[in-house]
All heavy atoms as a GROMACS GRO file, in nm:
protein
  646
    1MET      N    1  12.254  22.742  11.668
    1MET     CA    2  12.180  22.620  11.639
    1MET      C    3  12.274  22.501  11.643
    1MET      O    4  12.390  22.512  11.612
    1MET     CB    5  12.118  22.628  11.501
    1MET     CG    6  12.000  22.719  11.492
    1MET     SD    7  11.926  22.700  11.332
    1MET     CE    8  11.880  22.868  11.304
    2SER      N    9  12.217  22.392  11.677
    2SER     CA   10  12.299  22.272  11.686
    2SER      C   11  12.326  22.215  11.547
    2SER      O   12  12.255  22.242  11.451
    2SER     CB   13  12.229  22.166  11.771
    2SER     OG   14  12.118  22.113  11.703
    3ARG      N   15  12.430  22.136  11.541
    3ARG     CA   16  12.467  22.075  11.414
    3ARG      C   17  12.357  21.981  11.365
    3ARG      O   18  12.327  21.977  11.246
    3ARG     CB   19  12.598  21.997  11.432
    3ARG     CG   20  12.642  21.931  11.306
    3ARG     CD   21  12.774  21.861  11.323
    3ARG     NE   22  12.807  21.795  11.200
    3ARG     CZ   23  12.908  21.716  11.184
    3ARG    NH1   24  12.989  21.694  11.286
    3ARG    NH2   25  12.932  21.660  11.070
    4THR      N   26  12.294  21.909  11.457
    4THR     CA   27  12.187  21.816  11.420
    4THR      C   28  12.071  21.892  11.357
    4THR      O   29  12.017  21.851  11.255
    4THR     CB   30  12.138  21.737  11.542
    4THR    OG1   31  12.248  21.665  11.598
    4THR    CG2   32  12.028  21.641  11.506
    5TYR      N   33  12.032  22.004  11.418
    5TYR     CA   34  11.923  22.083  11.363
    5TYR      C   35  11.959  22.133  11.223
    5TYR      O   36  11.875  22.131  11.133
    5TYR     CB   37  11.888  22.201  11.454
    5TYR     CG   38  11.780  22.287  11.394
    5TYR    CD1   39  11.646  22.248  11.402
    5TYR    CD2   40  11.810  22.404  11.327
    5TYR    CE1   41  11.545  22.324  11.346
    5TYR    CE2   42  11.710  22.481  11.269
    5TYR     CZ   43  11.579  22.441  11.279
    5TYR     OH   44  11.480  22.516  11.222
    6ASN      N   45  12.081  22.182  11.206
    6ASN     CA   46  12.124  22.231  11.075
    6ASN      C   47  12.118  22.121  10.970
    6ASN      O   48  12.073  22.145  10.857
    6ASN     CB   49  12.265  22.290  11.082
    6ASN     CG   50  12.267  22.427  11.145
    6ASN    OD1   51  12.168  22.498  11.147
    6ASN    ND2   52  12.382  22.463  11.198
    7GLU      N   53  12.165  22.002  11.004
    7GLU     CA   54  12.161  21.891  10.910
    7GLU      C   55  12.018  21.859  10.871
    7GLU      O   56  11.986  21.839  10.753
    7GLU     CB   57  12.228  21.767  10.969
    7GLU     CG   58  12.378  21.778  10.980
    7GLU     CD   59  12.440  21.658  11.051
    7GLU    OE1   60  12.367  21.565  11.089
    7GLU    OE2   61  12.563  21.659  11.070
    8TYR      N   62  11.929  21.853  10.970
    8TYR     CA   63  11.788  21.825  10.944
    8TYR      C   64  11.728  21.934  10.855
    8TYR      O   65  11.660  21.905  10.757
    8TYR     CB   66  11.711  21.817  11.077
    8TYR     CG   67  11.563  21.796  11.060
    8TYR    CD1   68  11.510  21.668  11.048
    8TYR    CD2   69  11.475  21.904  11.057
    8TYR    CE1   70  11.374  21.647  11.034
    8TYR    CE2   71  11.339  21.884  11.042
    8TYR     CZ   72  11.289  21.756  11.030
    8TYR     OH   73  11.154  21.736  11.014
    9TYR      N   74  11.752  22.058  10.889
    9TYR     CA   75  11.695  22.171  10.816
    9TYR      C   76  11.739  22.172  10.670
    9TYR      O   77  11.656  22.184  10.579
    9TYR     CB   78  11.734  22.302  10.884
    9TYR     CG   79  11.684  22.425  10.813
    9TYR    CD1   80  11.551  22.464  10.823
    9TYR    CD2   81  11.769  22.501  10.734
    9TYR    CE1   82  11.504  22.576  10.757
    9TYR    CE2   83  11.723  22.613  10.667
    9TYR     CZ   84  11.590  22.650  10.679
    9TYR     OH   85  11.544  22.761  10.612
   10PHE      N   86  11.869  22.158  10.646
   10PHE     CA   87  11.918  22.162  10.508
   10PHE      C   88  11.879  22.038  10.429
   10PHE      O   89  11.854  22.046  10.309
   10PHE     CB   90  12.069  22.186  10.506
   10PHE     CG   91  12.104  22.326  10.545
   10PHE    CD1   92  12.174  22.352  10.662
   10PHE    CD2   93  12.066  22.434  10.467
   10PHE    CE1   94  12.205  22.481  10.699
   10PHE    CE2   95  12.096  22.564  10.503
   10PHE     CZ   96  12.166  22.588  10.620
   11GLU      N   97  11.869  21.925  10.494
   11GLU     CA   98  11.822  21.805  10.427
   11GLU      C   99  11.674  21.822  10.390
   11GLU      O  100  11.632  21.784  10.281
   11GLU     CB  101  11.840  21.683  10.518
   11GLU     CG  102  11.820  21.553  10.446
   11GLU     CD  103  11.869  21.435  10.526
   11GLU    OE1  104  11.992  21.422  10.542
   11GLU    OE2  105  11.784  21.356  10.571
   12LYS      N  106  11.598  21.882  10.479
   12LYS     CA  107  11.456  21.908  10.452
   12LYS      C  108  11.442  22.002  10.332
   12LYS      O  109  11.357  21.980  10.246
   12LYS     CB  110  11.390  21.968  10.576
   12LYS     CG  111  11.244  22.000  10.560
   12LYS     CD  112  11.190  22.055  10.689
   12LYS     CE  113  11.051  22.110  10.673
   12LYS     NZ  114  11.002  22.172  10.797
   13LEU      N  115  11.526  22.104  10.323
   13LEU     CA  116  11.523  22.195  10.209
   13LEU      C  117  11.555  22.122  10.079
   13LEU      O  118  11.490  22.145   9.976
   13LEU     CB  119  11.620  22.311  10.229
   13LEU     CG  120  11.585  22.413  10.335
   13LEU    CD1  121  11.693  22.519  10.344
   13LEU    CD2  122  11.450  22.476  10.308
   14ASP      N  123  11.655  22.034  10.082
   14ASP     CA  124  11.690  21.956   9.962
   14ASP      C  125  11.574  21.867   9.919
   14ASP      O  126  11.543  21.858   9.800
   14ASP     CB  127  11.813  21.869   9.988
   14ASP     CG  128  11.942  21.948   9.999
   14ASP    OD1  129  11.944  22.066   9.956
   14ASP    OD2  130  12.041  21.892  10.048
   15ILE      N  131  11.511  21.803  10.014
   15ILE     CA  132  11.398  21.715   9.984
   15ILE      C  133  11.282  21.795   9.928
   15ILE      O  134  11.221  21.756   9.828
   15ILE     CB  135  11.357  21.635  10.109
   15ILE    CG1  136  11.466  21.533  10.143
   15ILE    CG2  137  11.222  21.566  10.088
   15ILE    CD1  138  11.451  21.467  10.277
   16MET      N  139  11.253  21.909   9.988
   16MET     CA  140  11.143  21.992   9.939
   16MET      C  141  11.172  22.044   9.799
   16MET      O  142  11.082  22.052   9.714
   16MET     CB  143  11.117  22.107  10.036
   16MET     CG  144  11.056  22.061  10.166
   16MET     SD  145  11.028  22.194  10.285
   16MET     CE  146  10.888  22.276  10.212
   17ASP      N  147  11.298  22.076   9.770
   17ASP     CA  148  11.336  22.121   9.637
   17ASP      C  149  11.311  22.010   9.534
   17ASP      O  150  11.257  22.035   9.426
   17ASP     CB  151  11.484  22.162   9.637
   17ASP     CG  152  11.529  22.214   9.502
   17ASP    OD1  153  11.458  22.300   9.445
   17ASP    OD2  154  11.635  22.170   9.454
   18LYS      N  155  11.350  21.889   9.567
   18LYS     CA  156  11.329  21.777   9.474
   18LYS      C  157  11.182  21.743   9.459
   18LYS      O  158  11.137  21.709   9.350
   18LYS     CB  159  11.408  21.653   9.517
   18LYS     CG  160  11.558  21.673   9.509
   18LYS     CD  161  11.598  21.723   9.372
   18LYS     CE  162  11.741  21.772   9.373
   18LYS     NZ  163  11.775  21.851   9.257
   19LEU      N  164  11.106  21.751   9.569
   19LEU     CA  165  10.962  21.729   9.559
   19LEU      C  166  10.897  21.832   9.468
   19LEU      O  167  10.805  21.801   9.392
   19LEU     CB  168  10.897  21.733   9.698
   19LEU     CG  169  10.922  21.613   9.788
   19LEU    CD1  170  10.873  21.642   9.929
   19LEU    CD2  171  10.856  21.487   9.733
   20ASP      N  172  10.947  21.956   9.473
   20ASP     CA  173  10.897  22.061   9.386
   20ASP      C  174  10.930  22.030   9.240
   20ASP      O  175  10.845  22.047   9.152
   20ASP     CB  176  10.956  22.195   9.428
   20ASP     CG  177  10.888  22.312   9.360
   20ASP    OD1  178  10.767  22.303   9.332
   20ASP    OD2  179  10.956  22.415   9.337
   21GLU      N  180  11.052  21.984   9.212
   21GLU     CA  181  11.090  21.946   9.076
   21GLU      C  182  11.004  21.833   9.022
   21GLU      O  183  10.967  21.831   8.905
   21GLU     CB  184  11.237  21.904   9.071
   21GLU     CG  185  11.335  22.017   9.079
   21GLU     CD  186  11.479  21.970   9.070
   21GLU    OE1  187  11.504  21.862   9.012
   21GLU    OE2  188  11.566  22.041   9.123
   22ILE      N  189  10.971  21.737   9.109
   22ILE     CA  190  10.889  21.623   9.069
   22ILE      C  191  10.743  21.666   9.052
   22ILE      O  192  10.668  21.603   8.978
   22ILE     CB  193  10.899  21.510   9.175
   22ILE    CG1  194  11.041  21.455   9.180
   22ILE    CG2  195  10.800  21.398   9.147
   22ILE    CD1  196  11.067  21.363   9.299
   23GLY      N  197  10.702  21.772   9.117
   23GLY     CA  198  10.565  21.821   9.109
   23GLY      C  199  10.480  21.773   9.225
   23GLY      O  200  10.357  21.778   9.217
   24LEU      N  201  10.543  21.729   9.332
   24LEU     CA  202  10.468  21.679   9.447
   24LEU      C  203  10.466  21.775   9.565
   24LEU      O  204  10.410  21.742   9.669
   24LEU     CB  205  10.527  21.546   9.495
   24LEU     CG  206  10.493  21.424   9.413
   24LEU    CD1  207  10.564  21.301   9.469
   24LEU    CD2  208  10.343  21.400   9.410
   25LEU      N  209  10.526  21.891   9.551
   25LEU     CA  210  10.527  21.985   9.664
   25LEU      C  211  10.397  22.067   9.663
   25LEU      O  212  10.397  22.189   9.658
   25LEU     CB  213  10.649  22.076   9.659
   25LEU     CG  214  10.683  22.149   9.788
   25LEU    CD1  215  10.708  22.050   9.900
   25LEU    CD2  216  10.800  22.240   9.770
   26THR      N  217  10.288  21.994   9.666
   26THR     CA  218  10.154  22.054   9.668
   26THR      C  219  10.072  21.974   9.768
   26THR      O  220  10.122  21.883   9.834
   26THR     CB  221  10.087  22.045   9.530
   26THR    OG1  222  10.072  21.907   9.495
   26THR    CG2  223  10.170  22.115   9.424
   27ARG      N  224   9.946  22.004   9.776
   27ARG     CA  225   9.857  21.928   9.864
   27ARG      C  226   9.844  21.783   9.819
   27ARG      O  227   9.800  21.698   9.894
   27ARG     CB  228   9.722  21.995   9.873
   27ARG     CG  229   9.730  22.129   9.944
   27ARG     CD  230   9.592  22.189   9.962
   27ARG     NE  231   9.604  22.322  10.016
   27ARG     CZ  232   9.588  22.349  10.145
   27ARG    NH1  233   9.564  22.255  10.229
   27ARG    NH2  234   9.598  22.474  10.185
   28LEU      N  235   9.883  21.756   9.696
   28LEU     CA  236   9.883  21.620   9.644
   28LEU      C  237   9.978  21.530   9.724
   28LEU      O  238   9.955  21.410   9.735
   28LEU     CB  239   9.922  21.621   9.496
   28LEU     CG  240   9.936  21.488   9.425
   28LEU    CD1  241   9.800  21.419   9.418
   28LEU    CD2  242   9.990  21.508   9.286
   29LEU      N  243  10.082  21.588   9.781
   29LEU     CA  244  10.179  21.511   9.858
   29LEU      C  245  10.112  21.435   9.972
   29LEU      O  246  10.146  21.320   9.998
   29LEU     CB  247  10.288  21.604   9.912
   29LEU     CG  248  10.399  21.537   9.994
   29LEU    CD1  249  10.475  21.436   9.909
   29LEU    CD2  250  10.494  21.641  10.049
   30ARG      N  251  10.017  21.497  10.038
   30ARG     CA  252   9.948  21.431  10.149
   30ARG      C  253   9.877  21.304  10.100
   30ARG      O  254   9.882  21.200  10.164
   30ARG     CB  255   9.845  21.525  10.211
   30ARG     CG  256   9.756  21.458  10.313
   30ARG     CD  257   9.642  21.551  10.350
   30ARG     NE  258   9.676  21.635  10.462
   30ARG     CZ  259   9.642  21.607  10.587
   30ARG    NH1  260   9.570  21.502  10.613
   30ARG    NH2  261   9.676  21.686  10.685
   31ILE      N  262   9.814  21.311   9.984
   31ILE     CA  263   9.741  21.196   9.930
   31ILE      C  264   9.838  21.086   9.889
   31ILE      O  265   9.817  20.968   9.920
   31ILE     CB  266   9.654  21.239   9.810
   31ILE    CG1  267   9.548  21.338   9.858
   31ILE    CG2  268   9.590  21.119   9.742
   31ILE    CD1  269   9.478  21.413   9.748
   32VAL      N  270   9.944  21.124   9.820
   32VAL     CA  271  10.044  21.025   9.778
   32VAL      C  272  10.107  20.958   9.900
   32VAL      O  273  10.124  20.836   9.903
   32VAL     CB  274  10.153  21.089   9.689
   32VAL    CG1  275  10.265  20.991   9.659
   32VAL    CG2  276  10.093  21.141   9.560
   33TYR      N  277  10.137  21.036  10.002
   33TYR     CA  278  10.197  20.982  10.124
   33TYR      C  279  10.100  20.886  10.193
   33TYR      O  280  10.139  20.778  10.238
   33TYR     CB  281  10.235  21.097  10.217
   33TYR     CG  282  10.294  21.054  10.348
   33TYR    CD1  283  10.411  20.979  10.352
   33TYR    CD2  284  10.234  21.088  10.468
   33TYR    CE1  285  10.466  20.939  10.474
   33TYR    CE2  286  10.288  21.050  10.589
   33TYR     CZ  287  10.404  20.975  10.591
   33TYR     OH  288  10.457  20.936  10.711
   34LYS      N  289   9.974  20.922  10.198
   34LYS     CA  290   9.875  20.838  10.264
   34LYS      C  291   9.850  20.709  10.186
   34LYS      O  292   9.840  20.601  10.244
   34LYS     CB  293   9.744  20.915  10.280
   34LYS     CG  294   9.638  20.841  10.356
   34LYS     CD  295   9.514  20.927  10.375
   34LYS     CE  296   9.410  20.851  10.453
   34LYS     NZ  297   9.288  20.929  10.469
   35GLU      N  298   9.842  20.719  10.054
   35GLU     CA  299   9.809  20.603   9.971
   35GLU      C  300   9.931  20.515   9.939
   35GLU      O  301   9.921  20.393   9.939
   35GLU     CB  302   9.744  20.648   9.840
   35GLU     CG  303   9.612  20.718   9.859
   35GLU     CD  304   9.503  20.628   9.914
   35GLU    OE1  305   9.500  20.509   9.876
   35GLU    OE2  306   9.424  20.676   9.997
   36GLN      N  307  10.043  20.577   9.909
   36GLN     CA  308  10.161  20.503   9.864
   36GLN      C  309  10.266  20.484   9.973
   36GLN      O  310  10.351  20.397   9.962
   36GLN     CB  311  10.226  20.572   9.744
   36GLN     CG  312  10.134  20.585   9.625
   36GLN     CD  313  10.099  20.452   9.564
   36GLN    OE1  314  10.182  20.363   9.556
   36GLN    NE2  315   9.974  20.437   9.522
   37GLY      N  316  10.266  20.571  10.072
   37GLY     CA  317  10.361  20.559  10.181
   37GLY      C  318  10.492  20.629  10.157
   37GLY      O  319  10.519  20.683  10.050
   38LEU      N  320  10.574  20.628  10.259
   38LEU     CA  321  10.702  20.696  10.256
   38LEU      C  322  10.798  20.632  10.156
   38LEU      O  323  10.875  20.702  10.090
   38LEU     CB  324  10.767  20.696  10.395
   38LEU     CG  325  10.903  20.763  10.407
   38LEU    CD1  326  10.890  20.912  10.381
   38LEU    CD2  327  10.962  20.739  10.544
   39ASP      N  328  10.794  20.502  10.141
   39ASP     CA  329  10.889  20.434  10.053
   39ASP      C  330  10.882  20.483   9.909
   39ASP      O  331  10.985  20.500   9.844
   39ASP     CB  332  10.869  20.282  10.058
   39ASP     CG  333  10.910  20.223  10.192
   39ASP    OD1  334  10.995  20.285  10.261
   39ASP    OD2  335  10.858  20.117  10.228
   40THR      N  336  10.762  20.505   9.859
   40THR     CA  337  10.746  20.554   9.722
   40THR      C  338  10.804  20.694   9.707
   40THR      O  339  10.878  20.722   9.612
   40THR     CB  340  10.598  20.554   9.681
   40THR    OG1  341  10.548  20.421   9.692
   40THR    CG2  342  10.579  20.606   9.540
   41ILE      N  343  10.773  20.781   9.800
   41ILE     CA  344  10.824  20.918   9.794
   41ILE      C  345  10.974  20.919   9.811
   41ILE      O  346  11.046  20.990   9.741
   41ILE     CB  347  10.754  21.006   9.900
   41ILE    CG1  348  10.604  21.014   9.868
   41ILE    CG2  349  10.816  21.144   9.906
   41ILE    CD1  350  10.520  21.075   9.977
   42LYS      N  351  11.023  20.839   9.904
   42LYS     CA  352  11.167  20.831   9.927
   42LYS      C  353  11.238  20.781   9.801
   42LYS      O  354  11.343  20.832   9.763
   42LYS     CB  355  11.196  20.738  10.044
   42LYS     CG  356  11.341  20.739  10.088
   42LYS     CD  357  11.363  20.643  10.203
   42LYS     CE  358  11.353  20.714  10.333
   42LYS     NZ  359  11.397  20.634  10.448
   43TYR      N  360  11.180  20.682   9.734
   43TYR     CA  361  11.238  20.630   9.610
   43TYR      C  362  11.246  20.740   9.504
   43TYR      O  363  11.350  20.757   9.440
   43TYR     CB  364  11.157  20.511   9.556
   43TYR     CG  365  11.203  20.465   9.420
   43TYR    CD1  366  11.316  20.385   9.407
   43TYR    CD2  367  11.136  20.505   9.306
   43TYR    CE1  368  11.360  20.344   9.283
   43TYR    CE2  369  11.180  20.466   9.180
   43TYR     CZ  370  11.291  20.384   9.170
   43TYR     OH  371  11.336  20.346   9.047
   44LEU      N  372  11.138  20.815   9.486
   44LEU     CA  373  11.137  20.921   9.385
   44LEU      C  374  11.242  21.028   9.415
   44LEU      O  375  11.316  21.070   9.326
   44LEU     CB  376  10.998  20.984   9.377
   44LEU     CG  377  10.887  20.898   9.322
   44LEU    CD1  378  10.751  20.965   9.343
   44LEU    CD2  379  10.909  20.867   9.176
   45VAL      N  380  11.248  21.071   9.540
   45VAL     CA  381  11.342  21.177   9.578
   45VAL      C  382  11.487  21.128   9.569
   45VAL      O  383  11.573  21.195   9.512
   45VAL     CB  384  11.310  21.231   9.718
   45VAL    CG1  385  11.420  21.324   9.768
   45VAL    CG2  386  11.176  21.302   9.719
   46CYS      N  387  11.514  21.011   9.626
   46CYS     CA  388  11.652  20.959   9.625
   46CYS      C  389  11.698  20.926   9.484
   46CYS      O  390  11.815  20.944   9.451
   46CYS     CB  391  11.663  20.836   9.716
   46CYS     SG  392  11.644  20.876   9.891
   47ASN      N  393  11.607  20.879   9.400
   47ASN     CA  394  11.642  20.849   9.261
   47ASN      C  395  11.674  20.978   9.185
   47ASN      O  396  11.764  20.981   9.102
   47ASN     CB  397  11.527  20.774   9.194
   47ASN     CG  398  11.566  20.709   9.064
   47ASN    OD1  399  11.681  20.673   9.046
   47ASN    ND2  400  11.470  20.694   8.975
   48LYS      N  401  11.600  21.084   9.216
   48LYS     CA  402  11.622  21.213   9.150
   48LYS      C  403  11.753  21.279   9.195
   48LYS      O  404  11.823  21.340   9.115
   48LYS     CB  405  11.504  21.306   9.182
   48LYS     CG  406  11.507  21.439   9.117
   48LYS     CD  407  11.455  21.430   8.978
   48LYS     CE  408  11.438  21.571   8.922
   48LYS     NZ  409  11.418  21.570   8.780
   49THR      N  410  11.787  21.264   9.323
   49THR     CA  411  11.906  21.330   9.377
   49THR      C  412  12.031  21.244   9.373
   49THR      O  413  12.140  21.294   9.390
   49THR     CB  414  11.884  21.371   9.524
   49THR    OG1  415  11.857  21.255   9.602
   49THR    CG2  416  11.773  21.471   9.537
   50LYS      N  417  12.012  21.114   9.356
   50LYS     CA  418  12.125  21.019   9.356
   50LYS      C  419  12.201  21.020   9.489
   50LYS      O  420  12.322  21.010   9.494
   50LYS     CB  421  12.223  21.049   9.242
   50LYS     CG  422  12.164  21.057   9.104
   50LYS     CD  423  12.132  20.923   9.049
   50LYS     CE  424  12.098  20.929   8.902
   50LYS     NZ  425  11.960  20.911   8.871
   51ARG      N  426  12.125  21.036   9.598
   51ARG     CA  427  12.186  21.031   9.732
   51ARG      C  428  12.086  20.979   9.832
   51ARG      O  429  11.967  20.977   9.807
   51ARG     CB  430  12.240  21.167   9.774
   51ARG     CG  431  12.133  21.270   9.808
   51ARG     CD  432  12.191  21.396   9.866
   51ARG     NE  433  12.181  21.395  10.010
   51ARG     CZ  434  12.164  21.503  10.084
   51ARG    NH1  435  12.159  21.622  10.028
   51ARG    NH2  436  12.157  21.495  10.213
   52LYS      N  437  12.138  20.937   9.946
   52LYS     CA  438  12.052  20.892  10.056
   52LYS      C  439  12.044  21.003  10.159
   52LYS      O  440  12.139  21.077  10.179
   52LYS     CB  441  12.110  20.766  10.121
   52LYS     CG  442  12.095  20.644  10.037
   52LYS     CD  443  12.129  20.521  10.117
   52LYS     CE  444  12.093  20.396  10.038
   52LYS     NZ  445  12.104  20.277  10.119
   53PHE      N  446  11.930  21.010  10.223
   53PHE     CA  447  11.908  21.112  10.325
   53PHE      C  448  11.902  21.046  10.463
   53PHE      O  449  11.837  20.943  10.481
   53PHE     CB  450  11.777  21.187  10.299
   53PHE     CG  451  11.781  21.270  10.174
   53PHE    CD1  452  11.730  21.222  10.055
   53PHE    CD2  453  11.838  21.396  10.175
   53PHE    CE1  454  11.734  21.297   9.940
   53PHE    CE2  455  11.843  21.473  10.061
   53PHE     CZ  456  11.790  21.424   9.942
   54ILE      N  457  11.968  21.106  10.559
   54ILE     CA  458  11.974  21.051  10.694
   54ILE      C  459  11.844  21.075  10.769
   54ILE      O  460  11.794  20.987  10.838
   54ILE     CB  461  12.092  21.115  10.772
   54ILE    CG1  462  12.224  21.082  10.704
   54ILE    CG2  463  12.092  21.070  10.917
   54ILE    CD1  464  12.341  21.162  10.758
   55TRP      N  465  11.786  21.193  10.754
   55TRP     CA  466  11.671  21.234  10.836
   55TRP      C  467  11.537  21.215  10.765
   55TRP      O  468  11.434  21.253  10.819
   55TRP     CB  469  11.687  21.380  10.876
   55TRP     CG  470  11.810  21.405  10.954
   55TRP    CD1  471  11.927  21.454  10.907
   55TRP    CD2  472  11.831  21.378  11.092
   55TRP    NE1  473  12.018  21.461  11.007
   55TRP    CE2  474  11.963  21.415  11.122
   55TRP    CE3  475  11.751  21.327  11.193
   55TRP    CZ2  476  12.016  21.402  11.250
   55TRP    CZ3  477  11.804  21.314  11.320
   55TRP    CH2  478  11.936  21.352  11.347
   56PHE      N  479  11.535  21.160  10.646
   56PHE     CA  480  11.413  21.144  10.568
   56PHE      C  481  11.330  21.029  10.625
   56PHE      O  482  11.357  20.913  10.600
   56PHE     CB  483  11.448  21.118  10.422
   56PHE     CG  484  11.336  21.140  10.325
   56PHE    CD1  485  11.216  21.196  10.362
   56PHE    CD2  486  11.352  21.104  10.192
   56PHE    CE1  487  11.114  21.217  10.272
   56PHE    CE2  488  11.250  21.123  10.100
   56PHE     CZ  489  11.133  21.180  10.139
   57ASN      N  490  11.229  21.063  10.705
   57ASN     CA  491  11.145  20.962  10.768
   57ASN      C  492  11.003  21.015  10.779
   57ASN      O  493  10.970  21.121  10.726
   57ASN     CB  494  11.202  20.923  10.905
   57ASN     CG  495  11.215  21.041  10.998
   57ASN    OD1  496  11.147  21.142  10.985
   57ASN    ND2  497  11.305  21.031  11.094
   58ASP      N  498  10.919  20.940  10.847
   58ASP     CA  499  10.778  20.978  10.861
   58ASP      C  500  10.761  21.112  10.932
   58ASP      O  501  10.672  21.190  10.898
   58ASP     CB  502  10.700  20.869  10.934
   58ASP     CG  503  10.682  20.744  10.850
   58ASP    OD1  504  10.643  20.756  10.733
   58ASP    OD2  505  10.708  20.634  10.901
   59ASP      N  506  10.845  21.140  11.031
   59ASP     CA  507  10.835  21.267  11.103
   59ASP      C  508  10.864  21.385  11.010
   59ASP      O  509  10.796  21.487  11.016
   59ASP     CB  510  10.931  21.269  11.221
   59ASP     CG  511  10.892  21.170  11.330
   59ASP    OD1  512  10.771  21.143  11.344
   59ASP    OD2  513  10.982  21.118  11.398
   60MET      N  514  10.965  21.370  10.925
   60MET     CA  515  10.997  21.478  10.832
   60MET      C  516  10.884  21.497  10.731
   60MET      O  517  10.849  21.610  10.697
   60MET     CB  518  11.129  21.454  10.759
   60MET     CG  519  11.165  21.570  10.665
   60MET     SD  520  11.316  21.549  10.574
   60MET     CE  521  11.434  21.594  10.698
   61MET      N  522  10.826  21.387  10.682
   61MET     CA  523  10.716  21.399  10.587
   61MET      C  524  10.598  21.470  10.651
   61MET      O  525  10.535  21.556  10.588
   61MET     CB  526  10.672  21.261  10.537
   61MET     CG  527  10.761  21.204  10.429
   61MET     SD  528  10.783  21.313  10.286
   61MET     CE  529  10.618  21.341  10.236
   62THR      N  530  10.568  21.437  10.775
   62THR     CA  531  10.460  21.504  10.847
   62THR      C  532  10.490  21.652  10.861
   62THR      O  533  10.402  21.737  10.842
   62THR     CB  534  10.440  21.440  10.986
   62THR    OG1  535  10.416  21.300  10.969
   62THR    CG2  536  10.325  21.503  11.060
   63ASP      N  537  10.615  21.685  10.888
   63ASP     CA  538  10.659  21.824  10.900
   63ASP      C  539  10.644  21.897  10.766
   63ASP      O  540  10.594  22.010  10.760
   63ASP     CB  541  10.804  21.826  10.949
   63ASP     CG  542  10.850  21.961  10.997
   63ASP    OD1  543  10.765  22.045  11.031
   63ASP    OD2  544  10.973  21.982  11.002
   64ILE      N  545  10.687  21.835  10.658
   64ILE     CA  546  10.678  21.896  10.525
   64ILE      C  547  10.531  21.917  10.487
   64ILE      O  548  10.493  22.023  10.437
   64ILE     CB  549  10.751  21.811  10.420
   64ILE    CG1  550  10.902  21.817  10.443
   64ILE    CG2  551  10.718  21.857  10.278
   64ILE    CD1  552  10.983  21.720  10.359
   65ILE      N  553  10.448  21.817  10.510
   65ILE     CA  554  10.306  21.828  10.476
   65ILE      C  555  10.239  21.939  10.557
   65ILE      O  556  10.162  22.018  10.502
   65ILE     CB  557  10.235  21.693  10.497
   65ILE    CG1  558  10.281  21.594  10.389
   65ILE    CG2  559  10.084  21.709  10.492
   65ILE    CD1  560  10.239  21.451  10.413
   66SER      N  561  10.271  21.949  10.684
   66SER     CA  562  10.210  22.056  10.765
   66SER      C  563  10.261  22.193  10.719
   66SER      O  564  10.185  22.290  10.720
   66SER     CB  565  10.235  22.034  10.914
   66SER     OG  566  10.369  22.054  10.947
   67ASP      N  567  10.387  22.203  10.677
   67ASP     CA  568  10.438  22.329  10.623
   67ASP      C  569  10.363  22.369  10.496
   67ASP      O  570  10.330  22.486  10.476
   67ASP     CB  571  10.588  22.319  10.592
   67ASP     CG  572  10.674  22.321  10.716
   67ASP    OD1  573  10.620  22.346  10.827
   67ASP    OD2  574  10.796  22.297  10.703
   68ILE      N  575  10.336  22.271  10.409
   68ILE     CA  576  10.262  22.299  10.286
   68ILE      C  577  10.122  22.349  10.318
   68ILE      O  578  10.074  22.446  10.259
   68ILE     CB  579  10.256  22.172  10.197
   68ILE    CG1  580  10.394  22.138  10.142
   68ILE    CG2  581  10.157  22.191  10.082
   68ILE    CD1  582  10.400  22.001  10.076
   69GLU      N  583  10.056  22.281  10.411
   69GLU     CA  584   9.918  22.320  10.444
   69GLU      C  585   9.910  22.455  10.514
   69GLU      O  586   9.812  22.526  10.500
   69GLU     CB  587   9.855  22.211  10.530
   69GLU     CG  588   9.831  22.084  10.451
   69GLU     CD  589   9.778  21.970  10.535
   69GLU    OE1  590   9.780  21.980  10.660
   69GLU    OE2  591   9.737  21.869  10.475
   70GLU      N  592  10.016  22.491  10.587
   70GLU     CA  593  10.019  22.621  10.654
   70GLU      C  594  10.070  22.733  10.561
   70GLU      O  595  10.066  22.849  10.597
   70GLU     CB  596  10.108  22.615  10.778
   70GLU     CG  597  10.052  22.526  10.887
   70GLU     CD  598  10.148  22.504  11.001
   70GLU    OE1  599  10.257  22.568  11.002
   70GLU    OE2  600  10.118  22.424  11.089
   71GLY      N  601  10.121  22.694  10.445
   71GLY     CA  602  10.170  22.792  10.350
   71GLY      C  603  10.309  22.844  10.380
   71GLY      O  604  10.347  22.952  10.334
   72VAL      N  605  10.388  22.769  10.457
   72VAL     CA  606  10.523  22.810  10.491
   72VAL      C  607  10.611  22.795  10.367
   72VAL      O  608  10.607  22.694  10.298
   72VAL     CB  609  10.580  22.723  10.606
   72VAL    CG1  610  10.725  22.758  10.631
   72VAL    CG2  611  10.497  22.741  10.730
   73SER      N  612  10.690  22.897  10.336
   73SER     CA  613  10.778  22.894  10.220
   73SER      C  614  10.922  22.905  10.267
   73SER      O  615  10.955  22.986  10.353
   73SER     CB  616  10.745  23.010  10.127
   73SER     OG  617  10.835  23.012  10.020
   74TYR      N  618  11.009  22.825  10.207
   74TYR     CA  619  11.151  22.829  10.240
   74TYR      C  620  11.234  22.886  10.127
   74TYR      O  621  11.354  22.874  10.126
   74TYR     CB  622  11.200  22.687  10.273
   74TYR     CG  623  11.141  22.634  10.401
   74TYR    CD1  624  11.031  22.551  10.399
   74TYR    CD2  625  11.197  22.668  10.522
   74TYR    CE1  626  10.977  22.503  10.518
   74TYR    CE2  627  11.143  22.621  10.641
   74TYR     CZ  628  11.033  22.538  10.637
   74TYR     OH  629  10.980  22.491  10.753
   75GLU      N  630  11.170  22.946  10.030
   75GLU     CA  631  11.242  23.001   9.916
   75GLU      C  632  11.314  23.128   9.958
   75GLU      O  633  11.270  23.201  10.044
   75GLU     CB  634  11.144  23.032   9.802
   75GLU     CG  635  11.079  22.908   9.747
   75GLU     CD  636  10.980  22.942   9.638
   75GLU    OE1  637  10.985  23.055   9.586
   75GLU    OE2  638  10.900  22.854   9.604
   76ASN      N  639  11.427  23.152   9.891
   76ASN     CA  640  11.506  23.272   9.919
   76ASN      C  641  11.451  23.391   9.846
   76ASN      O  642  11.401  23.391   9.746
   76ASN     CB  643  11.652  23.251   9.879
   76ASN     CG  644  11.716  23.145   9.967
   76ASN    OD1  645  11.674  23.123  10.079
   76ASN    ND2  646  11.818  23.082   9.915
   0.00000   0.00000   0.00000
């Protein structure tokens, strides 16, 4: 796998972990994203992790939401 893919994948896992801690890693995420937008979710996640994410954008949110709806799990 390429380095870019690995960075995206692990960043996505970190974001999903924090969304789970916040309680948004459910179907509720789609509603919050639609009503409040990426900036609100990004603020919550970045504030919780105390870091900035390079790949955290609308495409990643769409990817995370589709994973939730399809029931994809990344837990070990």
